[in-house]
N, CA, C and O atoms as CSV, one atom per row, in Angstrom:
chain,resi,resn,atom,element,x,y,z
A,1,MET,N,N,97.365,42.311,75.702
A,1,MET,CA,C,97.042,43.330,76.474
A,1,MET,C,C,96.744,42.471,77.872
A,1,MET,O,O,96.179,41.379,77.819
A,2,GLU,N,N,97.039,42.877,78.721
A,2,GLU,CA,C,96.835,42.669,80.361
A,2,GLU,C,C,94.827,43.573,80.756
A,2,GLU,O,O,94.306,44.674,80.582
A,3,PRO,N,N,94.490,42.463,81.225
A,3,PRO,CA,C,92.364,43.228,81.747
A,3,PRO,C,C,92.743,43.885,82.939
A,3,PRO,O,O,93.658,43.201,83.399
A,4,ILE,N,N,92.455,45.184,83.949
A,4,ILE,CA,C,93.181,45.577,84.670
A,4,ILE,C,C,91.045,45.121,85.649
A,4,ILE,O,O,90.029,45.024,84.961
A,5,ARG,N,N,91.057,44.990,86.945
A,5,ARG,CA,C,90.425,44.451,88.444
A,5,ARG,C,C,90.087,45.804,88.068
A,5,ARG,O,O,90.994,46.602,87.829
A,6,GLN,N,N,88.891,46.137,87.992
A,6,GLN,CA,C,87.625,46.928,89.211
A,6,GLN,C,C,86.776,46.173,90.340
A,6,GLN,O,O,86.577,45.007,90.680
A,7,ARG,N,N,86.264,47.842,90.861
A,7,ARG,CA,C,84.720,47.275,92.232
A,7,ARG,C,C,84.229,48.127,91.105
A,7,ARG,O,O,84.798,48.948,90.386
A,8,HIS,N,N,82.822,47.619,91.178
A,8,HIS,CA,C,81.767,48.391,91.313
A,8,HIS,C,C,80.998,48.245,91.324
A,8,HIS,O,O,80.409,47.174,91.180
A,9,ASP,N,N,80.608,49.269,91.504
A,9,ASP,CA,C,78.957,49.836,92.993
A,9,ASP,C,C,77.781,48.545,91.579
A,9,ASP,O,O,78.007,47.711,90.703
A,10,ALA,N,N,77.017,48.977,92.009
A,10,ALA,CA,C,75.683,48.252,91.131
A,10,ALA,C,C,74.920,49.443,90.972
A,10,ALA,O,O,74.685,50.385,91.729
A,11,PHE,N,N,74.406,49.019,89.144
A,11,PHE,CA,C,73.348,50.231,89.770
A,11,PHE,C,C,72.631,49.501,87.838
A,11,PHE,O,O,73.548,49.020,87.173
A,12,ARG,N,N,71.660,49.476,87.358
A,12,ARG,CA,C,71.017,49.011,86.274
A,12,ARG,C,C,70.090,50.055,85.262
A,12,ARG,O,O,69.415,51.069,85.440
A,13,VAL,N,N,70.502,49.110,83.989
A,13,VAL,CA,C,70.040,49.766,82.654
A,13,VAL,C,C,68.960,48.940,81.832
A,13,VAL,O,O,68.882,47.712,81.835
A,14,ALA,N,N,68.311,49.628,81.278
A,14,ALA,CA,C,67.217,49.356,80.125
A,14,ALA,C,C,67.517,50.028,79.061
A,14,ALA,O,O,68.330,50.832,78.606
A,15,GLY,N,N,65.985,49.037,78.658
A,15,GLY,CA,C,66.313,48.511,77.274
A,15,GLY,C,C,66.005,47.612,76.519
A,15,GLY,O,O,65.001,47.317,77.167
A,16,PRO,N,N,65.981,46.559,75.303
A,16,PRO,CA,C,64.780,45.958,75.025
A,16,PRO,C,C,66.324,44.360,75.722
A,16,PRO,O,O,67.273,44.343,76.506
A,17,THR,N,N,65.591,43.303,74.723
A,17,THR,CA,C,66.520,41.550,75.347
A,17,THR,C,C,66.534,41.136,74.950
A,17,THR,O,O,65.538,41.332,74.253
A,18,VAL,N,N,67.299,39.912,74.424
A,18,VAL,CA,C,66.748,38.651,73.940
A,18,VAL,C,C,67.735,37.211,74.590
A,18,VAL,O,O,68.954,37.058,74.513
A,19,ARG,N,N,66.712,36.304,75.216
A,19,ARG,CA,C,68.685,35.267,75.357
A,19,ARG,C,C,68.113,34.597,74.272
A,19,ARG,O,O,67.008,34.470,73.744
A,20,THR,N,N,69.741,34.057,74.074
A,20,THR,CA,C,70.893,33.359,73.575
A,20,THR,C,C,71.582,32.583,73.404
A,20,THR,O,O,71.156,31.500,73.807
A,21,THR,N,N,72.354,32.556,73.053
A,21,THR,CA,C,73.448,30.896,72.811
A,21,THR,C,C,74.668,32.256,73.072
A,21,THR,O,O,74.385,33.450,72.965
A,22,ASN,N,N,75.920,31.751,73.397
A,22,ASN,CA,C,76.978,31.650,72.662
A,22,ASN,C,C,76.812,30.434,70.848
A,22,ASN,O,O,76.852,30.811,69.677
A,23,HIS,N,N,76.691,29.453,71.243
A,23,HIS,CA,C,76.145,28.771,69.931
A,23,HIS,C,C,75.368,28.824,68.858
A,23,HIS,O,O,75.294,28.211,67.793
A,24,GLY,N,N,74.412,30.305,69.740
A,24,GLY,CA,C,73.396,30.742,69.151
A,24,GLY,C,C,73.731,31.518,67.970
A,24,GLY,O,O,73.181,31.477,66.870
A,25,GLU,N,N,75.355,32.706,68.601
A,25,GLU,CA,C,75.616,33.049,67.480
A,25,GLU,C,C,76.090,33.127,67.049
A,25,GLU,O,O,76.226,34.013,66.205
A,26,SER,N,N,76.747,32.229,67.289
A,26,SER,CA,C,78.389,31.919,65.935
A,26,SER,C,C,77.640,31.358,64.494
A,26,SER,O,O,78.405,30.931,63.628
A,27,THR,N,N,75.988,31.345,64.180
A,27,THR,CA,C,74.832,30.696,62.983
A,27,THR,C,C,73.857,32.153,62.499
A,27,THR,O,O,72.830,32.576,63.030
A,28,PRO,N,N,74.449,32.580,61.568
A,28,PRO,CA,C,73.837,33.345,61.250
A,28,PRO,C,C,72.328,33.253,61.284
A,28,PRO,O,O,71.792,34.357,61.184
A,29,ALA,N,N,71.718,32.497,61.368
A,29,ALA,CA,C,70.346,31.990,61.080
A,29,ALA,C,C,69.867,31.998,62.614
A,29,ALA,O,O,68.942,32.773,62.858
A,30,THR,N,N,70.303,31.342,63.530
A,30,THR,CA,C,69.880,32.091,65.099
A,30,THR,C,C,70.365,32.791,65.703
A,30,THR,O,O,70.024,33.041,66.859
A,31,ALA,N,N,71.623,33.495,64.900
A,31,ALA,CA,C,72.114,35.015,65.568
A,31,ALA,C,C,70.972,35.935,66.101
A,31,ALA,O,O,70.181,36.545,65.381
A,32,ARG,N,N,71.001,35.948,67.648
A,32,ARG,CA,C,69.899,37.321,67.770
A,32,ARG,C,C,70.807,38.844,68.016
A,32,ARG,O,O,70.296,39.949,67.834
A,33,ILE,N,N,72.193,38.634,68.446
A,33,ILE,CA,C,72.648,40.044,69.658
A,33,ILE,C,C,72.564,41.388,67.580
A,33,ILE,O,O,72.470,42.553,67.193
A,34,GLY,N,N,72.644,40.488,67.266
A,34,GLY,CA,C,72.366,42.370,65.964
A,34,GLY,C,C,71.643,42.475,65.373
A,34,GLY,O,O,71.750,43.334,64.497
A,35,ALA,N,N,70.169,41.502,65.479
A,35,ALA,CA,C,69.196,42.576,65.465
A,35,ALA,C,C,68.783,43.679,66.899
A,35,ALA,O,O,68.768,44.910,66.929
A,36,LEU,N,N,68.533,42.860,67.797
A,36,LEU,CA,C,68.551,43.729,69.482
A,36,LEU,C,C,69.449,44.816,69.018
A,36,LEU,O,O,68.840,45.556,68.245
A,37,TRP,N,N,71.165,45.319,69.290
A,37,TRP,CA,C,70.949,46.567,68.430
A,37,TRP,C,C,70.981,47.354,67.084
A,37,TRP,O,O,71.155,48.516,66.714
A,38,GLY,N,N,70.647,45.757,66.373
A,38,GLY,CA,C,69.584,47.287,65.119
A,38,GLY,C,C,68.067,47.926,65.414
A,38,GLY,O,O,67.594,48.733,64.614
A,39,ARG,N,N,67.250,47.471,66.747
A,39,ARG,CA,C,66.543,47.627,67.393
A,39,ARG,C,C,66.332,48.275,68.302
A,39,ARG,O,O,65.264,48.240,68.913
A,40,PHE,N,N,67.695,49.308,68.711
A,40,PHE,CA,C,68.233,49.491,69.732
A,40,PHE,C,C,68.491,50.620,69.329
A,40,PHE,O,O,68.043,51.531,70.025
A,41,PHE,N,N,69.157,50.939,68.288
A,41,PHE,CA,C,69.378,51.863,67.749
A,41,PHE,C,C,67.867,53.032,66.472
A,41,PHE,O,O,67.505,54.204,66.372
A,42,GLY,N,N,67.392,51.103,65.539
A,42,GLY,CA,C,66.767,51.772,65.041
A,42,GLY,C,C,65.270,52.778,65.007
A,42,GLY,O,O,64.714,53.527,64.204
A,43,GLU,N,N,65.031,52.254,66.445
A,43,GLU,CA,C,64.190,53.187,66.953
A,43,GLU,C,C,64.459,53.787,68.639
A,43,GLU,O,O,63.825,53.782,69.694
A,44,GLN,N,N,66.235,54.447,67.987
A,44,GLN,CA,C,66.099,55.698,68.660
A,44,GLN,C,C,65.900,55.677,70.708
A,44,GLN,O,O,65.593,56.322,71.710
A,45,MET,N,N,66.175,54.922,70.388
A,45,MET,CA,C,65.732,54.010,72.327
A,45,MET,C,C,66.801,55.705,72.838
A,45,MET,O,O,66.321,56.811,73.086
A,46,ALA,N,N,68.248,55.312,72.842
A,46,ALA,CA,C,68.881,56.787,73.238
A,46,ALA,C,C,68.608,57.904,73.857
A,46,ALA,O,O,68.670,58.456,74.955
A,47,GLU,N,N,68.299,58.040,72.822
A,47,GLU,CA,C,67.699,59.226,72.963
A,47,GLU,C,C,65.533,59.758,73.512
A,47,GLU,O,O,64.820,60.741,73.711
A,48,LEU,N,N,65.499,58.635,73.496
A,48,LEU,CA,C,64.046,58.394,73.917
A,48,LEU,C,C,63.738,58.691,75.065
A,48,LEU,O,O,62.749,59.271,75.514
A,49,MET,N,N,65.514,57.855,76.006
A,49,MET,CA,C,65.113,56.422,76.926
A,49,MET,C,C,64.158,57.292,78.544
A,49,MET,O,O,65.043,58.033,78.971
A,50,PRO,N,N,63.251,57.432,79.225
A,50,PRO,CA,C,62.655,57.634,80.248
A,50,PRO,C,C,64.197,57.201,81.593
A,50,PRO,O,O,64.982,56.257,81.691
A,51,ARG,N,N,63.936,58.686,82.506
A,51,ARG,CA,C,64.695,58.694,84.105
A,51,ARG,C,C,66.486,57.970,83.522
A,51,ARG,O,O,67.067,57.105,84.178
A,52,ARG,N,N,67.058,58.581,82.207
A,52,ARG,CA,C,68.580,57.971,82.125
A,52,ARG,C,C,68.630,59.024,83.368
A,52,ARG,O,O,67.987,59.931,83.898
A,53,THR,N,N,69.948,58.211,83.475
A,53,THR,CA,C,71.316,58.411,85.055
A,53,THR,C,C,72.396,60.041,83.531
A,53,THR,O,O,72.422,60.332,82.335
A,54,SER,N,N,72.914,60.415,84.683
A,54,SER,CA,C,74.419,61.259,83.565
A,54,SER,C,C,75.266,60.896,82.409
A,54,SER,O,O,75.640,61.385,81.343
A,55,ASP,N,N,75.486,59.089,83.574
A,55,ASP,CA,C,76.000,58.146,81.875
A,55,ASP,C,C,76.214,58.059,80.990
A,55,ASP,O,O,75.569,57.178,80.421
A,56,ALA,N,N,77.069,58.703,80.263
A,56,ALA,CA,C,76.446,58.707,78.799
A,56,ALA,C,C,76.801,57.382,78.243
A,56,ALA,O,O,76.605,57.116,77.058
A,57,ARG,N,N,77.300,56.581,79.050
A,57,ARG,CA,C,77.476,54.858,78.322
A,57,ARG,C,C,76.311,54.083,77.152
A,57,ARG,O,O,75.647,53.312,77.844
A,58,ILE,N,N,76.120,54.050,76.575
A,58,ILE,CA,C,76.003,52.117,75.299
A,58,ILE,C,C,76.544,50.541,76.350
A,58,ILE,O,O,77.556,49.932,76.694
A,59,PHE,N,N,74.970,50.511,76.494
A,59,PHE,CA,C,75.334,49.302,77.141
A,59,PHE,C,C,74.790,48.089,77.226
A,59,PHE,O,O,73.803,47.757,77.882
A,60,GLY,N,N,75.703,47.220,76.305
A,60,GLY,CA,C,75.579,46.010,75.972
A,60,GLY,C,C,75.371,44.451,77.691
A,60,GLY,O,O,76.546,44.246,77.995
A,61,VAL,N,N,74.840,43.920,78.248
A,61,VAL,CA,C,74.359,43.424,79.020
A,61,VAL,C,C,74.533,41.994,79.198
A,61,VAL,O,O,73.827,41.384,78.395
A,62,TYR,N,N,75.000,41.473,79.718
A,62,TYR,CA,C,74.787,39.653,79.482
A,62,TYR,C,C,74.848,39.260,81.154
A,62,TYR,O,O,75.819,39.265,81.911
A,63,SER,N,N,72.751,38.763,81.533
A,63,SER,CA,C,73.007,38.379,82.509
A,63,SER,C,C,71.531,37.196,82.414
A,63,SER,O,O,70.715,36.913,81.537
A,64,ALA,N,N,71.788,36.740,83.898
A,64,ALA,CA,C,70.962,35.551,83.634
A,64,ALA,C,C,70.899,34.201,82.818
A,64,ALA,O,O,70.216,33.544,82.033
A,65,TYR,N,N,72.248,34.240,83.645
A,65,TYR,CA,C,72.841,32.827,83.033
A,65,TYR,C,C,72.871,31.754,83.786
A,65,TYR,O,O,72.996,31.283,84.916
A,66,GLU,N,N,72.591,31.452,81.936
A,66,GLU,CA,C,72.047,29.644,83.372
A,66,GLU,C,C,73.083,28.512,82.966
A,66,GLU,O,O,72.658,27.525,82.367
A,67,SER,N,N,74.391,28.624,83.266
A,67,SER,CA,C,74.961,28.230,84.083
A,67,SER,C,C,76.199,28.887,83.420
A,67,SER,O,O,76.809,29.767,84.026
A,68,ASP,N,N,76.604,28.448,82.106
A,68,ASP,CA,C,78.482,28.798,82.410
A,68,ASP,C,C,78.370,29.390,80.654
A,68,ASP,O,O,77.259,29.506,80.137
A,69,ALA,N,N,79.426,29.666,80.013
A,69,ALA,CA,C,79.794,29.976,78.388
A,69,ALA,C,C,78.530,29.476,77.782
A,69,ALA,O,O,77.606,30.201,77.414
A,70,HIS,N,N,78.571,27.958,77.698
A,70,HIS,CA,C,77.882,27.115,76.777
A,70,HIS,C,C,76.181,26.871,77.136
A,70,HIS,O,O,75.451,26.040,76.596
A,71,GLY,N,N,75.692,28.159,78.535
A,71,GLY,CA,C,74.839,27.502,78.249
A,71,GLY,C,C,74.001,28.756,78.210
A,71,GLY,O,O,74.628,29.814,78.265
A,72,ALA,N,N,72.219,28.828,78.094
A,72,ALA,CA,C,71.514,30.774,77.073
A,72,ALA,C,C,71.894,32.031,79.012
A,72,ALA,O,O,72.025,31.957,80.233
A,73,PHE,N,N,71.874,32.952,77.847
A,73,PHE,CA,C,71.684,34.205,79.199
A,73,PHE,C,C,70.660,34.945,78.028
A,73,PHE,O,O,70.057,34.542,77.034
A,74,ASP,N,N,70.834,36.364,78.787
A,74,ASP,CA,C,70.604,37.520,78.620
A,74,ASP,C,C,70.947,38.652,77.709
A,74,ASP,O,O,71.831,39.298,78.272
A,75,VAL,N,N,70.681,39.124,76.686
A,75,VAL,CA,C,71.664,40.140,76.757
A,75,VAL,C,C,70.901,41.816,76.272
A,75,VAL,O,O,70.182,41.700,75.279
A,76,THR,N,N,70.955,42.757,76.642
A,76,THR,CA,C,70.225,43.604,77.337
A,76,THR,C,C,70.805,44.807,76.505
A,76,THR,O,O,71.749,45.136,77.224
A,77,ALA,N,N,70.823,45.978,75.035
A,77,ALA,CA,C,70.799,47.126,74.893
A,77,ALA,C,C,70.287,47.560,75.351
A,77,ALA,O,O,69.059,47.474,75.308
A,78,GLY,N,N,71.422,48.827,76.594
A,78,GLY,CA,C,70.102,50.034,76.772
A,78,GLY,C,C,71.715,50.900,77.493
A,78,GLY,O,O,72.934,50.868,77.324
A,79,LEU,N,N,70.709,51.592,78.324
A,79,LEU,CA,C,70.866,53.406,78.406
A,79,LEU,C,C,71.342,52.757,80.673
A,79,LEU,O,O,70.785,51.883,81.338
A,80,ALA,N,N,72.310,53.545,80.999
A,80,ALA,CA,C,71.560,53.096,82.621
A,80,ALA,C,C,70.618,54.162,83.502
A,80,ALA,O,O,71.114,55.288,83.491
A,81,VAL,N,N,70.045,54.116,83.852
A,81,VAL,CA,C,68.681,54.404,84.720
A,81,VAL,C,C,68.843,55.264,85.757
A,81,VAL,O,O,69.825,55.942,85.451
A,82,ALA,N,N,68.331,55.704,87.069
A,82,ALA,CA,C,67.854,56.046,87.443
A,82,ALA,C,C,66.924,54.553,88.440
A,82,ALA,O,O,67.356,54.107,89.503
A,83,ASP,N,N,66.182,54.260,88.034
A,83,ASP,CA,C,65.600,53.132,88.145
A,83,ASP,C,C,63.899,52.660,87.360
A,83,ASP,O,O,62.889,53.362,87.382
A,84,SER,N,N,64.015,51.600,86.870
A,84,SER,CA,C,62.776,51.190,85.882
A,84,SER,C,C,62.507,49.835,86.546
A,84,SER,O,O,63.337,49.229,87.224
A,85,GLU,N,N,61.382,49.462,86.307
A,85,GLU,CA,C,60.282,48.287,86.318
A,85,GLU,C,C,61.369,47.224,85.294
A,85,GLU,O,O,61.789,46.072,85.402
A,86,ASP,N,N,61.492,48.101,84.504
A,86,ASP,CA,C,61.592,46.888,83.529
A,86,ASP,C,C,63.346,47.246,82.713
A,86,ASP,O,O,63.452,47.890,81.669
A,87,CYS,N,N,64.390,46.736,83.385
A,87,CYS,CA,C,65.534,46.663,83.579
A,87,CYS,C,C,65.441,45.962,83.919
A,87,CYS,O,O,64.382,45.370,84.123
A,88,VAL,N,N,67.142,45.442,84.324
A,88,VAL,CA,C,68.753,44.485,84.479
A,88,VAL,C,C,69.368,45.547,85.896
A,88,VAL,O,O,69.376,46.750,86.159
A,89,ALA,N,N,69.756,44.492,86.433
A,89,ALA,CA,C,71.070,45.059,87.005
A,89,ALA,C,C,72.101,44.516,87.490
A,89,ALA,O,O,72.486,43.433,87.932
A,90,ILE,N,N,72.526,45.766,87.250
A,90,ILE,CA,C,74.412,45.470,87.032
A,90,ILE,C,C,74.379,44.783,88.905
A,90,ILE,O,O,73.523,45.000,89.764
A,91,GLU,N,N,75.983,43.722,89.028
A,91,GLU,CA,C,75.922,43.407,89.908
A,91,GLU,C,C,77.272,43.965,91.003
A,91,GLU,O,O,78.367,43.955,90.442
A,92,ALA,N,N,77.276,44.312,92.087
A,92,ALA,CA,C,78.120,44.851,92.242
A,92,ALA,C,C,78.742,44.006,92.796
A,92,ALA,O,O,78.311,43.199,93.619
A,93,GLY,N,N,80.377,44.170,92.186
A,93,GLY,CA,C,80.826,43.180,92.616
A,93,GLY,C,C,83.195,43.723,92.029
A,93,GLY,O,O,83.871,44.750,92.083
A,94,ASN,N,N,83.435,42.345,91.605
A,94,ASN,CA,C,84.398,42.728,91.042
A,94,ASN,C,C,84.762,42.054,90.031
A,94,ASN,O,O,84.685,40.828,89.950
A,95,TYR,N,N,85.337,43.072,88.877
A,95,TYR,CA,C,85.666,42.878,87.333
A,95,TYR,C,C,86.784,43.076,86.625
A,95,TYR,O,O,87.672,43.907,86.820
A,96,LEU,N,N,86.653,41.982,85.503
A,96,LEU,CA,C,88.158,42.121,84.743
A,96,LEU,C,C,86.846,42.787,83.969
A,96,LEU,O,O,85.643,42.695,83.725
A,97,VAL,N,N,88.703,43.915,83.694
A,97,VAL,CA,C,88.168,45.108,82.244
A,97,VAL,C,C,88.997,44.779,81.203
A,97,VAL,O,O,90.205,45.000,81.281
A,98,PHE,N,N,88.392,44.174,80.038
A,98,PHE,CA,C,88.707,44.125,78.876
A,98,PHE,C,C,88.792,45.826,77.538
A,98,PHE,O,O,87.841,46.338,76.948
A,99,ALA,N,N,89.833,46.116,77.506
A,99,ALA,CA,C,89.211,47.932,76.423
A,99,ALA,C,C,89.495,47.775,75.651
A,99,ALA,O,O,90.661,47.405,75.788
A,100,ASP,N,N,89.149,47.778,74.332
A,100,ASP,CA,C,89.768,47.924,72.873
A,100,ASP,C,C,89.061,49.158,72.407
A,100,ASP,O,O,88.229,49.827,73.019
A,101,GLN,N,N,89.706,49.388,70.822
A,101,GLN,CA,C,89.109,50.361,70.001
A,101,GLN,C,C,89.666,49.777,68.433
A,101,GLN,O,O,90.775,49.486,67.986
A,102,GLY,N,N,88.079,49.781,67.804
A,102,GLY,CA,C,88.477,50.015,66.618
A,102,GLY,C,C,87.276,49.980,65.671
A,102,GLY,O,O,86.330,50.596,66.161
A,103,GLU,N,N,86.965,49.357,64.250
A,103,GLU,CA,C,85.529,49.301,63.181
A,103,GLU,C,C,84.287,47.697,64.210
A,103,GLU,O,O,84.384,46.607,64.775
A,104,MET,N,N,83.707,48.319,63.963
A,104,MET,CA,C,82.857,47.823,65.205
A,104,MET,C,C,82.316,47.272,63.718
A,104,MET,O,O,82.502,47.867,62.656
A,105,PRO,N,N,81.609,46.007,63.878
A,105,PRO,CA,C,81.250,45.325,65.262
A,105,PRO,C,C,82.496,43.704,65.061
A,105,PRO,O,O,82.246,42.535,65.351
A,106,HIS,N,N,83.662,44.242,64.530
A,106,HIS,CA,C,84.651,43.315,64.412
A,106,HIS,C,C,85.626,43.066,66.091
A,106,HIS,O,O,86.130,42.155,66.746
A,107,MET,N,N,85.439,44.474,66.139
A,107,MET,CA,C,86.433,44.701,67.296
A,107,MET,C,C,85.771,44.672,68.628
A,107,MET,O,O,86.324,44.827,69.717
A,108,VAL,N,N,84.371,44.428,68.364
A,108,VAL,CA,C,84.507,43.229,69.157
A,108,VAL,C,C,84.014,41.860,70.081
A,108,VAL,O,O,83.660,41.481,71.198
A,109,ILE,N,N,84.292,41.444,68.671
A,109,ILE,CA,C,84.066,39.720,68.706
A,109,ILE,C,C,85.528,39.404,68.394
A,109,ILE,O,O,85.629,38.193,68.196
A,110,ALA,N,N,86.885,40.136,68.255
A,110,ALA,CA,C,87.808,40.383,68.616
A,110,ALA,C,C,88.366,39.624,70.138
A,110,ALA,O,O,89.097,38.682,70.443
A,111,THR,N,N,87.146,41.146,71.179
A,111,THR,CA,C,87.760,41.240,72.027
A,111,THR,C,C,87.264,40.369,72.497
A,111,THR,O,O,87.959,39.809,73.346
A,112,TRP,N,N,85.577,39.648,72.196
A,112,TRP,CA,C,85.538,38.404,73.634
A,112,TRP,C,C,86.756,37.168,72.958
A,112,TRP,O,O,87.713,36.844,73.661
A,113,GLN,N,N,86.579,36.613,71.652
A,113,GLN,CA,C,88.588,36.115,71.376
A,113,GLN,C,C,88.462,35.873,72.459
A,113,GLN,O,O,88.003,34.945,73.124
A,114,ARG,N,N,89.428,37.849,72.808
A,114,ARG,CA,C,90.468,37.553,73.565
A,114,ARG,C,C,89.598,36.767,75.078
A,114,ARG,O,O,89.998,35.877,75.829
A,115,ILE,N,N,88.751,37.280,75.073
A,115,ILE,CA,C,88.195,36.834,76.444
A,115,ILE,C,C,88.514,35.428,76.744
A,115,ILE,O,O,89.302,34.721,77.372
A,116,TRP,N,N,87.428,35.392,75.918
A,116,TRP,CA,C,87.584,34.017,76.195
A,116,TRP,C,C,89.039,32.820,76.486
A,116,TRP,O,O,89.035,31.998,77.403
A,117,GLN,N,N,90.097,32.973,75.558
A,117,GLN,CA,C,91.603,32.946,75.382
A,117,GLN,C,C,92.332,33.190,76.871
A,117,GLN,O,O,93.285,32.656,77.438
A,118,TYR,N,N,91.416,34.250,77.212
A,118,TYR,CA,C,92.484,34.610,79.162
A,118,TYR,C,C,91.757,33.891,80.055
A,118,TYR,O,O,92.273,33.733,81.162
A,119,PHE,N,N,90.703,33.423,79.857
A,119,PHE,CA,C,89.817,32.365,80.427
A,119,PHE,C,C,90.541,30.985,80.639
A,119,PHE,O,O,91.023,30.267,81.514
A,120,GLU,N,N,90.329,31.062,79.386
A,120,GLU,CA,C,90.977,29.900,79.523
A,120,GLU,C,C,92.488,29.397,79.712
A,120,GLU,O,O,92.812,28.211,79.644
A,121,ALA,N,N,93.393,30.491,79.965
A,121,ALA,CA,C,94.782,30.303,80.193
A,121,ALA,C,C,95.211,30.197,81.653
A,121,ALA,O,O,96.087,29.666,82.335
A,122,HIS,N,N,93.922,31.136,81.802
A,122,HIS,CA,C,93.873,31.324,83.732
A,122,HIS,C,C,93.100,30.282,84.519
A,122,HIS,O,O,92.750,30.528,85.674
A,123,PRO,N,N,92.865,29.301,84.021
A,123,PRO,CA,C,91.754,28.339,85.129
A,123,PRO,C,C,91.394,29.110,86.224
A,123,PRO,O,O,90.176,29.245,86.343
A,124,GLU,N,N,92.176,29.734,87.177
A,124,GLU,CA,C,92.348,30.120,89.025
A,124,GLU,C,C,91.243,31.045,88.893
A,124,GLU,O,O,90.189,30.873,89.506
A,125,ILE,N,N,91.507,32.302,87.889
A,125,ILE,CA,C,90.635,33.482,87.213
A,125,ILE,C,C,89.127,32.847,87.872
A,125,ILE,O,O,89.324,32.280,88.947
A,126,ALA,N,N,88.181,32.845,87.578
A,126,ALA,CA,C,86.436,32.049,88.403
A,126,ALA,C,C,85.888,33.021,88.094
A,126,ALA,O,O,85.821,33.893,88.961
A,127,ARG,N,N,85.287,33.288,86.796
A,127,ARG,CA,C,83.841,34.057,86.555
A,127,ARG,C,C,82.656,34.067,86.799
A,127,ARG,O,O,82.038,33.053,86.474
A,128,SER,N,N,82.052,34.957,87.316
A,128,SER,CA,C,80.839,34.590,87.727
A,128,SER,C,C,79.250,34.301,87.686
A,128,SER,O,O,78.188,34.058,88.259
A,129,TYR,N,N,80.167,34.586,86.265
A,129,TYR,CA,C,78.453,34.545,85.872
A,129,TYR,C,C,77.146,35.096,85.834
A,129,TYR,O,O,76.038,34.846,85.359
A,130,ARG,N,N,77.754,35.992,86.562
A,130,ARG,CA,C,76.866,36.595,86.852
A,130,ARG,C,C,75.669,37.665,86.558
A,130,ARG,O,O,74.456,37.606,86.764
A,131,SER,N,N,76.738,38.938,85.840
A,131,SER,CA,C,76.173,40.196,85.501
A,131,SER,C,C,78.235,40.584,84.658
A,131,SER,O,O,79.439,40.705,84.885
A,132,ASP,N,N,77.067,40.591,83.602
A,132,ASP,CA,C,78.661,41.341,82.759
A,132,ASP,C,C,78.189,42.068,81.920
A,132,ASP,O,O,77.122,41.746,81.397
A,133,PHE,N,N,79.022,43.563,81.457
A,133,PHE,CA,C,78.863,44.389,80.204
A,133,PHE,C,C,80.134,44.756,79.461
A,133,PHE,O,O,81.327,44.599,79.723
A,134,GLU,N,N,79.224,45.504,78.063
A,134,GLU,CA,C,80.104,46.208,78.146
A,134,GLU,C,C,79.830,47.962,78.066
A,134,GLU,O,O,78.904,48.367,78.770
A,135,ALA,N,N,80.185,48.443,77.683
A,135,ALA,CA,C,80.217,50.348,78.009
A,135,ALA,C,C,80.996,50.716,76.594
A,135,ALA,O,O,82.171,50.482,76.311
A,136,TYR,N,N,79.896,51.418,75.725
A,136,TYR,CA,C,80.492,51.961,74.849
A,136,TYR,C,C,80.009,53.737,75.051
A,136,TYR,O,O,79.064,54.520,75.150
A,137,GLU,N,N,81.783,53.559,75.007
A,137,GLU,CA,C,81.974,54.978,75.222
A,137,GLU,C,C,82.046,55.997,74.218
A,137,GLU,O,O,82.464,57.129,74.460
A,138,GLY,N,N,81.414,55.392,72.438
A,138,GLY,CA,C,82.366,55.838,71.099
A,138,GLY,C,C,81.486,54.871,70.345
A,138,GLY,O,O,80.682,54.073,70.827
A,139,PRO,N,N,81.910,55.177,68.512
A,139,PRO,CA,C,81.604,54.569,68.069
A,139,PRO,C,C,82.683,53.313,67.644
A,139,PRO,O,O,82.590,52.385,66.840
A,140,ASP,N,N,83.629,53.702,68.480
A,140,ASP,CA,C,84.803,52.513,67.767
A,140,ASP,C,C,85.267,52.122,69.853
A,140,ASP,O,O,86.282,51.616,70.331
A,141,LYS,N,N,84.092,52.603,70.492
A,141,LYS,CA,C,85.930,52.804,71.491
A,141,LYS,C,C,85.319,51.198,72.998
A,141,LYS,O,O,84.476,51.773,73.687
A,142,VAL,N,N,85.433,50.149,73.389
A,142,VAL,CA,C,84.259,49.078,74.034
A,142,VAL,C,C,85.044,49.227,75.271
A,142,VAL,O,O,86.139,49.719,74.998
A,143,ALA,N,N,84.934,49.043,76.242
A,143,ALA,CA,C,85.861,47.974,78.044
A,143,ALA,C,C,83.861,47.070,78.054
A,143,ALA,O,O,82.688,47.423,78.175
A,144,ILE,N,N,84.651,45.850,77.845
A,144,ILE,CA,C,84.250,44.937,78.389
A,144,ILE,C,C,84.374,44.388,79.876
A,144,ILE,O,O,85.474,43.990,80.260
A,145,HIS,N,N,83.083,44.351,80.867
A,145,HIS,CA,C,83.453,44.187,82.058
A,145,HIS,C,C,82.935,42.657,82.272
A,145,HIS,O,O,81.849,42.339,81.788
A,146,ILE,N,N,83.893,41.489,83.167
A,146,ILE,CA,C,83.481,40.358,82.970
A,146,ILE,C,C,83.924,40.356,84.356
A,146,ILE,O,O,85.008,40.676,84.844
A,147,GLY,N,N,82.292,39.704,85.157
A,147,GLY,CA,C,82.368,39.364,86.671
A,147,GLY,C,C,83.336,38.529,86.841
A,147,GLY,O,O,83.697,37.899,85.847
A,148,VAL,N,N,84.094,38.266,88.274
A,148,VAL,CA,C,84.789,37.695,88.642
A,148,VAL,C,C,84.297,37.181,90.372
A,148,VAL,O,O,83.791,37.943,91.196
A,149,ALA,N,N,84.503,36.225,90.517
A,149,ALA,CA,C,84.388,35.685,92.109
A,149,ALA,C,C,85.241,36.399,92.696
A,149,ALA,O,O,85.428,36.268,93.906
């Protein structure tokens, strides 16, 4: 399935953040994203977050890229907020959206693999490596937004 190109306005997401790499996430001993989501849900952050917007989706935000898919980056699990000192900005711009539905977390991992394959097959499309995000509309539905030039 081909991704859909969309333009997004800027918005902010607040929640816990970890710094990691794709290489680190490939090994259970160094993986950090699973624990990040465990903390987000375990501490019931979705119910307790102040200054939430009307956007009911849960977000996984990828930001502060060191370089590209091989460098370090931040991952934030959170909710859209009106304004917060402790938040990450989703930049306004063009995004390719890869949507999928299925059992978590396998479906999200498979969607990321599809994304990496897509960009390998389409070197003419440049990722911006500024802000990317997963938008969860339910327990088995995700749309992953990849910033492009």
